[in-house]
C-alpha positions in Angstrom: -8.8 14.9 -13.2 -6.2 12.2 -12.8 -6.7 9.6 -10.1 -3.8 8.1 -8.2 -3.3 5.7 -5.3 -0.6 5.8 -2.7 1.3 2.8 -1.6 1.1 3.4 2.2 4.4 3.6 4.0 3.2 1.1 6.6 2.7 -1.6 4.1 5.6 -4.1 3.9 7.9 -3.2 1.0 7.6 -6.7 -0.5 3.9 -6.0 -1.2 4.8 -3.1 -3.5 5.3 -5.4 -6.6 1.9 -7.1 -6.5 0.2 -3.8 -5.4 1.7 -2.0 -8.4 0.9 -4.8 -10.9 -2.7 -4.9 -9.7 -3.1 -1.1 -10.0 -1.6 -1.3 -13.5 -4.6 -3.4 -14.6 -7.2 -0.8 -13.4 -8.2 2.6 -14.7 -6.1 4.4 -12.1 -3.6 6.9 -13.6 -0.9 7.1 -10.9 0.9 5.1 -8.2 2.6 7.3 -5.6 5.3 6.1 -3.3 6.5 7.7 -0.1 9.8 8.7 1.4 9.4 9.3 5.2 12.3 9.0 7.7 12.8 5.4 8.8 10.3 3.8 6.3 11.5 3.3 2.8 13.5 5.1 0.1 11.4 6.9 -2.5 13.7 6.5 -5.5 14.2 2.7 -5.0 10.4 2.3 -4.5 9.7 4.3 -7.7 12.3 2.2 -9.6 10.7 -1.0 -8.5 7.1 0.1 -9.3 8.1 1.4 -12.7 10.0 -1.8 -13.6 6.9 -4.1 -12.9 4.3 -1.9 -14.6 3.8 -0.7 -18.2 1.2 2.1 -18.0 1.1 3.8 -14.6 2.8 7.1 -13.9 4.8 6.7 -10.7 5.1 9.7 -8.4 7.7 10.2 -5.6 6.0 12.0 -2.8 8.4 13.3 -1.6 12.1 13.4 -1.4 13.3 15.8 1.4 15.7 18.4 0.0 18.0 18.3 3.1 18.7 14.6 2.5 19.3 14.8 -1.2 22.2 16.4 -3.0 20.7 18.0 -6.1 23.3 16.5 -8.5 22.7 13.0 -7.1 18.9 13.4 -7.2 19.0 14.6 -10.8 21.2 11.6 -11.7 18.6 9.2 -10.1 15.6 11.0 -11.7 17.2 11.2 -15.1 18.0 7.5 -15.0 14.4 6.6 -14.3 13.1 9.0 -16.9 15.2 7.5 -19.6 14.3 3.9 -18.7 10.6 4.8 -18.3 9.9 7.8 -20.5 6.9 9.9 -19.6 6.0 7.8 -16.5 7.7 9.6 -13.6 6.8 12.6 -11.4 9.2 13.8 -8.9 8.2 15.5 -5.7 10.7 17.4 -3.5 9.9 19.1 -0.2 11.4 20.5 3.0 11.2 17.3 4.9 9.7 17.2 8.4 11.8 19.6 10.5 12.1 17.3 13.5 13.1 14.4 11.4 15.8 16.5 9.6 17.1 17.5 13.0 17.3 13.8 14.1 19.7 13.0 11.2 21.7 16.2 11.4 20.3 17.6 8.2 18.4 20.7 9.4 19.3 23.9 7.5 19.0 27.5 8.5 16.9 28.4 5.5 14.6 25.6 4.3 12.9 27.9 1.7 16.3 28.8 0.1 17.3 25.2 0.1 14.1 24.0 -1.6 14.2 26.7 -4.2 17.8 26.1 -5.0 17.3 22.3 -5.1 14.3 22.5 -7.4 15.8 25.1 -9.7 19.1 23.2 -10.1 17.5 19.7 -10.5 15.2 21.0 -13.2 18.1 22.7 -15.1 20.2 19.5 -14.8 17.3 17.4 -16.1 17.0 19.8 -19.1 20.6 18.9 -19.9 22.1 22.3 -18.8 25.4 22.8 -17.2 24.8 24.2 -13.7 26.9 26.5 -11.6 25.2 27.7 -8.4 26.7 29.3 -5.3 23.6 29.7 -3.3 22.8 29.8 0.4 22.6 26.1 0.6 23.4 24.5 -2.8 26.8 24.7 -4.3 27.4 23.3 -7.7 30.4 24.1 -10.0 29.9 23.4 -13.7 28.1 20.1 -13.3 26.0 18.4 -16.0 24.3 15.1 -16.8 26.0 12.8 -19.3 22.6 11.1 -20.0 19.9 13.7 -19.6 16.4 12.5 -20.5 14.8 13.4 -23.8 11.7 14.3 -21.9 12.5 15.6 -18.4 10.0 14.4 -15.7 7.9 17.1 -14.0 9.4 18.3 -10.7 6.8 19.2 -8.1 7.1 20.8 -4.6 5.5 19.0 -1.7 4.6 22.0 0.6 1.8 23.5 2.7 2.8 26.9 4.1 1.9 30.2 2.4 5.5 31.1 1.5 6.3 27.6 0.4 3.2 27.5 -1.8 4.3 30.8 -3.4 7.8 29.3 -4.0 6.2 26.3 -5.6 4.3 28.5 -8.0 7.6 30.3 -9.0 10.0 27.4 -9.5 8.1 24.0 -9.6 5.9 22.4 -12.3 3.4 21.3 -9.7 2.4 21.3 -6.1 1.7 18.3 -3.8 -0.7 19.0 -0.9 -0.7 16.7 2.1 -3.6 14.5 3.2 -6.4 16.3 5.0 -6.9 19.3 2.7 -10.5 19.6 1.6 -12.1 21.1 -1.5 -13.1 24.3 0.3 -9.4 25.1 0.9 -8.2 24.6 -2.7 -9.2 28.0 -4.1 -7.1 29.8 -1.4 -4.2 27.4 -2.0 -4.3 28.1 -5.8 -4.3 31.8 -5.1 -1.2 31.4 -3.0 0.5 29.3 -5.6 -0.4 31.8 -8.3 0.9 29.6 -11.1 -0.1 29.1 -14.7 -2.5 26.4 -16.1 0.4 24.1 -16.7 1.1 23.9 -13.0 -0.2 20.5 -11.7 -2.0 20.5 -8.4 -1.8 17.1 -6.7 -3.9 16.5 -3.6 -3.2 13.5 -1.4 -6.5 12.3 0.3 -7.4 9.7 2.8 -9.8 7.1 1.7 -11.8 5.3 4.4 -14.5 2.8 3.3 -16.6 3.5 6.4 -17.5 6.5 8.4 -16.4 4.6 11.6 -12.9 5.2 12.8 -11.0 2.6 14.8 -8.2 3.4 17.2 -5.5 3.1 14.5 -7.4 5.5 12.2 -8.0 8.0 15.0 -4.3 8.0 15.8 -3.4 8.6 12.2 -5.8 11.5 11.9 -4.7 13.0 15.2 -1.1 12.9 13.9 -2.0 14.5 10.6 -4.1 17.2 12.4 -1.0 18.1 14.4 1.1 18.3 11.2 -1.5 20.5 9.5 -2.2 22.6 12.6 -6.0 21.9 12.6 -8.4 20.0 14.8 -8.7 16.3 14.1 -12.3 16.7 13.0 -11.1 19.2 10.4 -8.9 16.7 8.6 -10.8 16.1 5.4 -11.1 12.7 3.8 -13.2 10.6 1.4 -15.2 8.3 3.7 -18.6 6.6 4.1 -20.6 4.9 1.4 -18.8 4.5 -1.9 -21.0 7.0 -3.7 -20.5 9.5 -1.0 -16.7 9.1 -1.0 -16.7 9.3 -4.8 -18.6 12.6 -4.8 -16.1 14.0 -2.3 -13.2 13.0 -4.7 -15.1 14.7 -7.6 -15.5 17.8 -5.5 -11.7 18.1 -5.2 -11.4 18.0 -9.0 -14.2 20.6 -9.3 -12.3 22.8 -6.8 -9.1 22.8 -8.8 -7.2 19.5 -8.2 -5.6 18.2 -11.3 -4.7 14.9 -9.6 -6.2 13.2 -6.5 -4.1 10.6 -4.9 -6.0 8.3 -2.6 -4.4 6.9 0.5 -6.6 4.0 1.8 -6.9 3.8 5.6 -7.4 0.4 7.2 -7.6 -3.1 5.9 -7.8 -4.2 2.2 -6.5 -1.0 0.6 -6.9 -2.5 -2.9 -10.4 -3.6 -2.1 -11.2 0.0 -1.1 -9.8 1.3 -4.3 -11.8 -1.1 -6.4 -15.0 0.0 -4.6 -14.5 3.7 -5.1 -13.5 3.1 -8.8 -16.8 1.4 -9.3 -18.6 4.3 -7.7 -16.7 6.8 -9.8 
């Protein structure tokens, strides 16, 4: 099982460089950056993190397909993949529906858009010439001048049954949002129905204490609404370091290939060091 850490969207962007450099000196495998509406851009964050590290894989979790033209996205990903071979993972998702409506980017068929985006981006990264007249994506004989020798994996950040099945068909991996526990993973894997090469990435909250302050409760309440579950059913690694570490291991045992920890509360790097020692 790979272990990753998320650079939380609420952290000031200027902290990304020291955060990434510190993680690069640990045994963590991945650093994941976020692209949520109004916070920061995922591609620029990934480029920054890759430039100041030498070992970490940097994941983008996730670029919303409605905001990204597939050709432009492929150009950006190819550039990063050539500059930093083997160190990029690219997540693409539907985007939060309400956010997409706010910026006039809502589409009538999010499933079609995501499938066409992932399919065309992967083909472009392989150096193919792409012509596609789909429901949402329209490309006419485009190709990359500088495709990467080793295309980065393209993963789908999704959660619904039909989207999970789509991910299994067209993506090289699936990214699950924070709050999904080990008991749910077998059912998720069944819905994905992919091969062994398909990477399952699970984002997971990390809380160094079982106590929840007001900010943590608000965060979990919001995620519960996003997942459509009760707040107490939002799974997370919490409590004593050994207890949190065992919970992370249980995700791996249930089928997660990569677990990406999102520290909640103060001193995120300190929380990471503590659970690394326990692991």
